[in-house]
C-alpha positions in Angstrom: 129.1 175.8 62.2 126.2 176.8 64.7 127.3 176.7 68.5 124.8 173.9 69.0 126.0 171.6 66.1 129.5 172.0 67.5 128.4 170.8 71.3 126.7 168.1 69.7 129.9 167.0 67.9 132.0 167.7 71.3 129.7 165.4 73.3 129.3 162.6 70.9 133.0 162.6 70.7 133.2 162.2 74.7 130.4 159.6 74.6 132.2 157.3 72.0 135.4 157.5 73.8 134.1 156.8 76.9 132.3 153.7 75.5 135.3 152.4 73.9 137.2 152.6 77.3 134.4 151.0 79.1 134.3 148.6 76.2 138.1 147.9 76.7 137.7 147.5 80.1 135.0 145.0 79.8 137.0 142.9 77.5 139.7 142.4 79.7 137.8 142.0 82.9 136.9 138.5 84.1 133.6 137.1 83.2 130.7 138.7 84.9 129.3 137.9 88.2 126.5 135.5 87.7 125.3 135.0 91.3 122.6 137.7 91.1 118.8 136.6 91.1 117.0 139.1 88.7 117.0 140.2 85.2 117.0 144.2 83.7 113.4 143.1 82.8 112.6 143.3 86.7 111.6 146.4 88.3 113.9 149.1 89.1 113.9 152.3 91.6 114.3 155.8 90.9 117.8 157.1 91.9 116.4 160.4 92.8 113.2 162.5 93.2 110.8 162.3 90.1 110.1 162.7 87.3 110.5 159.0 86.6 108.6 155.9 84.8 108.9 152.4 84.2 107.0 150.4 81.8 106.6 146.9 79.9 105.1 146.1 76.5 103.9 142.8 75.1 102.8 142.4 71.5 101.5 139.2 70.1 101.4 138.0 66.4 98.7 135.4 66.0 100.7 132.3 64.4 97.6 131.3 62.1 96.6 134.9 61.0 96.9 138.4 60.7 95.8 139.5 64.1 97.7 141.2 67.0 97.0 142.0 70.5 99.3 144.3 72.9 99.5 145.4 76.4 101.6 148.3 77.4 101.5 149.1 81.5 103.5 151.6 83.2 103.8 153.3 86.6 105.0 157.2 87.1 106.6 159.3 90.0 105.8 162.8 89.7 108.2 165.5 89.6 109.8 166.2 92.5 108.5 163.6 94.6 110.4 160.7 96.2 110.1 156.8 95.7 108.7 155.1 98.7 108.6 151.4 98.8 105.1 149.8 99.3 103.3 153.4 98.2 101.0 153.3 95.0 102.3 155.4 92.1 99.5 156.2 89.3 100.1 154.4 85.9 99.0 153.6 82.4 97.2 150.8 80.9 97.0 150.6 77.1 95.6 147.6 74.8 95.8 147.5 71.6 94.0 144.8 68.8 94.0 144.7 65.1 92.7 142.2 62.7 96.0 143.1 60.3 95.9 143.7 56.7 95.1 147.1 56.3 92.4 147.1 59.7 92.8 149.8 62.0 94.7 149.4 65.5 92.1 150.0 68.1 93.4 151.8 71.5 91.9 151.1 74.9 93.5 153.3 77.6 93.2 154.0 81.2 95.1 155.7 84.0 94.9 153.9 87.2 95.7 155.8 90.2 97.1 152.5 92.4 99.9 150.7 90.7 102.8 149.1 92.3 106.0 146.6 91.3 106.7 143.5 93.7 109.8 140.9 93.6 109.0 137.8 96.0 105.4 139.6 96.7 107.3 142.7 98.3 107.4 145.9 97.0 110.3 146.6 95.2 113.1 148.4 97.5 116.4 148.2 94.8 117.5 147.5 91.6 117.6 144.2 90.4 120.9 142.3 90.7 121.7 141.0 87.4 122.1 137.2 86.9 123.8 135.9 83.5 120.8 133.1 83.0 117.6 134.2 84.9 114.7 135.5 83.5 112.7 138.0 85.4 110.3 137.3 88.3 108.2 140.1 89.2 104.6 141.5 89.7 103.3 144.6 88.6 99.7 145.3 89.9 96.9 148.0 88.6 94.2 148.1 91.6 90.8 147.4 89.7 92.6 146.3 86.7 94.6 143.1 87.0 98.5 142.4 86.7 101.1 141.5 84.7 104.1 139.0 85.1 107.3 137.9 83.5 104.9 135.2 81.6 101.3 136.3 81.9 99.3 138.9 81.7 95.7 139.3 83.0 94.2 142.8 82.3 90.9 144.2 82.2 89.6 147.6 81.6 85.7 147.0 83.0 83.2 147.1 80.3 85.9 147.6 77.3 88.2 144.8 77.0 89.6 141.9 79.0 93.2 140.4 78.1 94.9 137.3 79.0 98.5 136.2 77.4 100.5 133.9 78.5 104.1 133.6 77.1 107.1 130.9 77.2 110.4 130.0 75.7 111.6 133.5 75.6 113.8 134.4 72.6 116.3 137.0 74.4 117.9 139.6 72.4 121.3 137.6 73.1 121.1 134.0 72.8 124.9 133.9 74.0 124.3 135.9 76.9 120.5 136.5 77.6 121.5 139.2 80.2 123.1 141.5 77.5 121.2 144.6 76.8 120.3 145.7 73.3 121.7 149.3 74.2 125.2 148.2 75.1 127.4 151.0 76.1 124.6 153.2 76.2 123.3 151.7 79.0 125.8 153.5 81.3 125.1 157.2 79.9 122.4 159.9 80.9 119.8 159.4 78.5 116.4 160.2 79.6 115.1 157.1 78.6 116.3 153.3 78.5 115.2 150.2 76.5 115.6 146.6 77.2 114.4 144.2 74.6 113.0 141.1 76.8 112.4 138.7 73.9 112.2 138.8 70.2 109.9 135.9 69.8 108.4 133.9 72.7 105.7 131.3 72.2 102.1 133.0 73.0 98.4 132.0 74.0 96.2 134.9 74.0 92.4 135.7 74.8 90.9 139.1 74.7 87.2 139.9 74.7 85.6 143.4 73.5 82.5 145.0 75.0 82.1 147.9 72.5 79.5 146.0 70.5 75.9 144.8 71.0 77.4 141.9 72.7 80.7 140.8 74.0 83.0 139.5 71.3 86.3 137.0 72.3 88.8 136.0 70.2 91.8 133.6 71.0 94.6 131.9 69.6 98.6 131.4 69.8 101.4 133.4 68.5 104.7 134.6 69.2 105.4 137.5 71.8 107.8 140.7 71.5 108.5 141.8 74.9 110.4 144.9 76.1 110.4 147.4 78.8 111.4 151.4 79.0 112.6 153.1 81.9 113.8 156.6 83.3 112.8 160.0 83.3 110.6 160.5 80.3 110.3 159.7 76.6 112.3 161.1 73.4 111.5 164.3 72.0 110.5 162.4 68.7 111.4 158.8 67.9 110.3 156.0 65.0 109.9 152.5 66.4 109.2 149.3 64.5 109.5 145.3 65.4 108.3 142.3 63.0 108.3 138.5 63.2 108.2 136.3 60.6 105.2 134.2 59.8 107.2 131.1 61.3 109.4 132.9 63.8 112.6 132.5 62.2 113.2 135.9 61.6 112.6 139.3 63.8 113.7 142.6 63.9 113.5 146.0 66.1 114.7 149.4 66.1 114.2 152.5 67.4 115.2 156.3 66.0 115.2 158.8 68.4 115.6 162.6 69.3 116.8 163.2 72.9 117.6 166.2 74.6 120.9 165.0 76.7 121.0 168.4 78.4 119.5 171.8 78.0 120.4 173.1 74.4 122.1 169.6 73.7 119.9 167.3 71.1 121.0 163.8 70.0 119.5 161.6 67.3 120.3 157.7 68.7 119.7 154.9 67.0 119.8 150.8 67.7 118.6 148.3 65.3 118.8 144.5 65.4 117.7 141.9 62.8 117.9 138.1 63.1 117.3 135.4 60.0 118.6 132.2 59.6 121.2 133.9 57.4 122.3 136.9 59.4 122.5 137.9 63.0 123.3 142.0 62.9 123.0 144.8 65.2 123.6 148.5 64.5 124.6 151.3 67.2 124.9 154.8 66.9 128.0 155.0 68.9 130.1 152.5 66.5 132.7 154.4 64.8 131.6 154.7 61.0 128.1 153.9 61.5 125.3 156.5 60.4 121.6 156.5 59.5 119.7 157.7 56.7 115.8 158.2 57.3 113.0 159.3 54.6 109.4 159.5 56.7 106.1 160.5 56.2 104.3 159.9 59.3 101.0 161.1 58.0 101.3 158.8 54.6 102.6 155.9 56.8 105.9 155.6 55.4 109.3 155.4 56.2 112.8 154.2 54.6 115.7 154.0 57.1 119.1 152.7 56.2 121.6 151.6 59.1 125.2 151.8 57.5 128.6 151.0 58.9 131.8 150.7 57.0 130.9 147.0 56.1 127.4 146.8 55.7 123.8 148.1 55.5 120.7 147.3 56.4 117.6 148.8 54.7 114.0 148.9 56.0 111.3 150.1 53.7 108.1 150.5 55.5 104.4 151.2 54.8 101.0 151.0 56.8 97.6 152.5 55.9 97.3 156.3 57.3 94.0 155.1 59.0 95.4 151.9 60.6 97.4 153.7 63.4 96.1 153.8 66.9 96.6 156.3 69.7 99.6 155.8 72.6 100.1 157.9 75.5 103.8 159.0 76.7 105.6 159.6 79.8 106.7 163.5 80.1 107.9 165.3 82.7 104.3 166.2 83.6 103.0 162.6 83.8 101.4 160.4 80.9 100.1 162.7 78.0 97.4 161.1 75.9 97.7 160.3 72.0 101.3 161.7 71.6 102.1 158.7 69.4 100.5 156.4 66.4 101.1 152.8 66.2 99.9 150.4 63.3 99.6 147.0 63.4 99.1 146.5 59.8 102.5 147.5 58.3 104.2 145.8 55.6 108.3 146.2 56.1 110.8 145.0 53.4 114.1 144.2 54.7 117.5 144.3 52.5 120.7 143.4 54.0 124.1 144.1 52.3 127.6 143.5 53.0 130.1 146.2 51.6 133.5 145.9 50.1 134.9 149.8 50.4 138.3 148.9 48.2 136.2 147.9 45.2 133.1 150.1 45.8 131.1 146.9 45.8 128.2 145.7 47.7 126.4 142.0 48.0 123.2 141.4 48.9 123.0 138.7 51.5 119.7 138.6 52.9 116.2 139.6 52.4 112.8 139.2 54.4 109.5 140.6 54.1 107.2 141.4 57.2 103.3 141.4 57.0 101.4 142.9 59.7 104.7 144.4 61.6 104.6 147.5 64.1 105.4 150.6 62.9 105.2 153.9 65.2 105.7 157.5 65.1 106.0 159.3 68.3 105.8 162.6 69.9 107.5 165.2 67.7 107.4 163.0 64.5 104.2 161.7 64.8 101.4 162.7 62.1 99.9 166.2 62.8 97.7 166.7 60.0 94.4 168.3 61.3 
């Protein structure tokens, strides 16, 4: 066995043991202090010098058709710099729109020189103090381009695209405790990026105007919004990400599978998956004992099949999107945002099948199926299509 393989298995064992210990402590401790005033979706501050980034993502699926519109915004602290509240950071804005049903995902990008996150109209100076019930309350601004809040996106890339989105009735990842994170134990470990799913399917109104034709063209409607956030040092060395909402918002899913460098020379392949339907509400975490994943992917063909499995259940995602339906996205690295390092399609068809397993008899029973049309499929960094 190679030395790196041995080290990887040792570190995975250490992480799992620490996670079990933390879980046991949490189970035995009293209820968390709910006196905080914020949410994990609120802005964070770097724990030390850069590199460091923080970004928010909202994607709206039209309730009456196949259209999608998404907005990504982020700020970046350069390598070696120290965060000073009130000073501007360079940033990133990406607007993606698609008519769905195989249409290309159009991508419009700009890199603002001045961005800032505010809470109570003041520059962020500390990490949010988590409340068990409160939604986030912040504003991210980009000078010359607009702003976002928990519920409203008002962004303009002048002469290119204007977007307005308003959301309400947040559907948290955990309806039992809206402050819980999809990361679970992983939130306490030194991964190079952290992930928060703020809403699996909020109600949304949208309007956007495109200026790339002879005359401006405006689109508007209502839909359902998936909202999330990433922050920390940089994006993974490679990743798959997918998200979908059923036509009537009765079922939702989101997952990621990544390759990260935890320490120099040590790579891990963590995954997280969540699926909600009228029949089941399942989560999968790579740190759970007995969990594993099987992946077959072809980024240039726009196809992927993932099976998330533990001793009692399996959840299969069979996905495909037309190869020419992917739009470019940028990613944060140790040296800033690098353009065109990911491809994201809003025209994916995703078949989901869920099974319960009976190991003593070698049997399994199908307990749920769902087909998601015009879902998101994204291949990033080392797993993006690199055909020339």
